[in-house]
N, C-alpha and C positions, 0 to 999 in steps of 0.2 A: 541290519538292513538299513541302508541309507535313509534319513527322515529329513523332509524339507522344513527348514525354520524359516517361519515367516516373520517379517519385520513388525514389530509391535511398539514403535516409537516414530515420533515425527517431531520436527520443528518448523513451524511456520511463521513468516515475519509479517508484521503489520504495516501501517497503523491499524489497531483493532478499535472499531466503534460498537461497542456492545449496549444494545439498548435493552428494555424491558422485555422483548419477546425473546431474544437470544439468551438472557439470564434466566428466564423462566424455563426454557427448553433445557438448560444445563442444569438447573435444579432438579428437574425431573429424571433426566440421566443420571445424575449422582445418586438420588434415592434409589432409583431402580438397580444400579449397579452395585450399590453397597449391599441391597439385599442378595443380590446374586453372589457377591462374594462371600458373604456369611454363610450362604445356603452350600456354596462349594467347599467352604472350610470344614462345614459341619459333616459333609460326605466323606473328606480326607479323614476326620476326626473318627467317624465310623467305622471306615475301613481299618484304620490303625488300631483301634480298640478292639476290632473283631479279630485281628491277627494277634494282638497281645493276649487275649482271653483264651487262646488255644492253650497257653502255660498257664492254667489257674493257680498253681502253686504260689507264682508272684503275687497273687492278691489275697492270699489266705491271712488271716490274722490270729494271733495268739495260737490258741490250742485247736483252732479250727481245722477239721479234716474235710469237711465238704462246703459247698457254698452252692446257693441256688443260682440257677442261670441268669436270672433277672438282676439279682444282687452282683453277680460276677460281672454282668454287662454294665451296670452301672458304675462300679469300682474302675472298670478298664476306662469307660469313658472320663471319669473324673481325672484319672491318671494322666490321660493322653492331652486333655484341655490344659493342663498345667506345664505341659512339655513344649519346647520350642520345636518348630515354629508355629504350632497351633494355638499357642497362648496369645499370639500377637492380635492386637484388635485395636485399630485407631481409625476414627474419621475427623478430619479437620478441615476447616476452611478459612482462609485468612486473606482479608482484605487488605491491600497495600495502597497508602495514600502518597501524594506528593509531598515532599519533605520528611519521609522516612517513617510515619507514624502506621500502624498496623492494628487491625480490630479482627479479633477471634468471632467468627459468626458460625451458626448451623446451616444457614442457607443464604442466599443471595436476596431473597424475599424477607427474611429478617432484617437484613442489612438495609434494604429500602426503607424500614420503618425505624431504625436506630437514630436516636438524636443525635449521637456523634458523628454521623454522616452528612449532616445538613451543611456544615461549613468546610468540609474537607473534600477533596477531588480524588476520587480513585483512580490509579493508572494501572493496576495489576491485582494479580491474586495468586493463592497458591492452594491447589486442593490435594489432599492426601487420605487415600482410602486404603486400609490394609487389614486382612483378616486371614490369619494363617500365614501361609506362603504366598498368597496372591496380593498384590500391591498395584495401586493406580496413583499415578503423580501427574498432576496438571498444573503448569506454571506459566503465569503471564508476567514478564519482567518488564522493567523499566526501558529496555532497550527495543520494546515492541516485538519481542520473541515470545511465541506460545509453543510451548514444549508439552508432549504427552508421552507418558512411560507407562507400559503395563507389563508386570512380570507375573510369573516367569513366562518367557516369550516362547516357550516350546508346548505350550498347552493350547488346545483348541479354545477353551473358555477365554483365555487372555486374547486371542485374535478376535473371539465376538465382542469383547468388551472394547477392544481396541478400536475396531470397526464402528462401533457407535460413536464413541467420542470423536473418531476421525471424520465422520459423516456430519457431526456438529460444527467441526473446524471448518470444513468445506463451505457450508451455508452461511458460516458466521463471517468468514473471511472478506477482506476487502477485494476489489476488483484488481487485477494485475497491474494496470496502471498506477493505482495507489501504492501498491507494493514498492515498485519500481522507484517511483517518486520518493517514497520514504527512504528507501535505500541510497539514492543520490544525496540527501541529506545527512543520514548517518554517517556515510563515508567521507563526508566533507567535499563532494563533487559539484554540489550545487553553487556554491560562490564563483568556483572556477569557470562553470559553465555560463554564470551570469556576465563575468568579465569578457569571456569569448564572445557571447551574444553581442553584448554592448558594442564591443570593439567591430565585430562584423558587420553590425548594422550602420555604424558610423562610416565604415569605409565604402560600404554600398551606397550609402546616401551621398558621400562626396563624389564618388566616381560619377553617379547621376548628375550632381549639381554643376560639376565642372564641365562646361562645354566650349567648344571652339568655333567661333564664327569669324565669316570672311567679311570686312567691310565693304562697303559699295565700291565698285571699280569704275570711275568716270568713263574711260574708254569704252567699256563694255556696254555701259548704259547708253552712251550716244550710238554705238553700233546696232544696239537694239531699236533705237528710235529710227535710224537711217532705214533699216531693214522694214519697217513698219511705213516710214513715208515713201520709200522707193529710191533707187539711184537715178539720179538726173545729172545733167552735164553740170549744173550748178554745184552740186555737192560731190562731184566724182572725185576731186582732189582730197577732199576731207575723208571720204570713205576709204581712199587709199591711205592716207595717214594713219587713220585709225586701225585699219588691218595690219599695218606694219607695227604699229605700237602693240597691238595685242600679241602678234607674233613674237615679238621682242619682250613682252610682259613689261613693258615701260609704264611707270606709275602703278604698277598693281601692289595695293596695300597689303601688309602682313597680317596673317590670322590673328585674331584677338581672342584670349581665353576670357570666356565670362562666367560669373557665378550665378547661378539660378536654382533655387530650392525648389526640388521637384515634389509636387502634392503626393503622388502615388507612392513613390520609394519611401518617401517620409513617413506616411500613415501606416505602410506595410512595416517598417522598421520600428515605429513605436509600438506596435502590435506585438511584433516579435521579441522586443525588450520586455515588454509587460509579461508574456509567457515564461521568459527567463527570470524575472523577478519572482514570479509566484513558484518557480520550482525551488527557491530558497525557503518557502514557507509551506511545507507539506503538512497534512495533519498528523496530529500524534495521538498513540492510544489513550483512551478516556472510557471509562465504565459509567453508564446511565444510572447512577445511584447518588442521591444527595446532590451535592454542587455540581457533579458530573452531569446530570440531567441537561441542565443548561448549556455546558460545554458541548455535550454532545449534539444538540440540535443547533450550536454554532457551526460545528465542523460539518454537519450535513448540509447545512445552508451555503458554506464555503465550497464545499465539493460540486454542489449544483451549480454554483456560479462558475467554478473553474471548467467543468465539463460540459457546460450549456452555453453560459453567457460568452466565455472566451473564444470557443469555436466560432460564434456568431459574429463576434468583433472581428476576429480574423478574415473571416469570409467577408464581412462588409467592408473591411479595409482593401480588399481587392476588388470588390463589385462597385463601391461607390464612386472612386476615380474614374472607372471605365464607364460607368453610367453617365457621370458628369461630361466626360469628352463626347460621348455619344450624342448628348442633349446639344451641345456646343455645335456639332457637325450638322444635326439636323436643323437648327435655327440659323 
């Protein structure tokens, strides 16, 4: 009968900013799921031992002809526990530091108290849990990728364990904009977007700065004055001459191009360039342990500045020139 195989692995991109709350939750998950793995492995051992105990001849020693059921069970369990894959048992947590250093720890809470973390910047970790045929791998590498693997993937227990870790990932992962921002930097797109943004803003500013103005046309100005004064017998000949000059465009000056630095496009362009500059400096993964605590606080302030202050500056760059012109018109 066909069986649905559910996915029990994931890869999520950061940057990951893991503080004390996220690490404490991860410690609790690791401890609880490690106990679950051991319990499930023990069930597998019990089932395998019961199956082998049906052939009690394999557990008789020397000249034994009979064996007590309790002793048979004990020997079967001892035999199974020494066999692969039931004999496999491992729990390890490794903290990765900038520069390549590593630290084996039993929990992240222990790492926070370890003296070697005071001067080191944690940027990743590896978690490995294995009991019998059940295994959990969690890796946060220096490329800001967090991977979770649970095996065997066809077991209901594996799905449950994976779901618990996946929920932690969903709560701990950064917002989508931060992940996209980090990806732009990782793939080397950010510098090109910066150059494009600067070029675009310069072109827009120059386009607004160059204006074509028509110098005063004396004949046209005199025609306006005559209309205001009124046509009389004294100025009739002059009016006819001016009309003919206007029709023939006699003495009309050529348009003059002038350079005037516009305030509003300039402010908007500077704000846009600032945004493109920030795209080149996305946050990076950091773990709030030891030296990472200060770095974590720095990145959180930086994100607050980017997602709160910068939109305010961009909005103000649009509104302030408009308010200035409005005040000028009123006064």
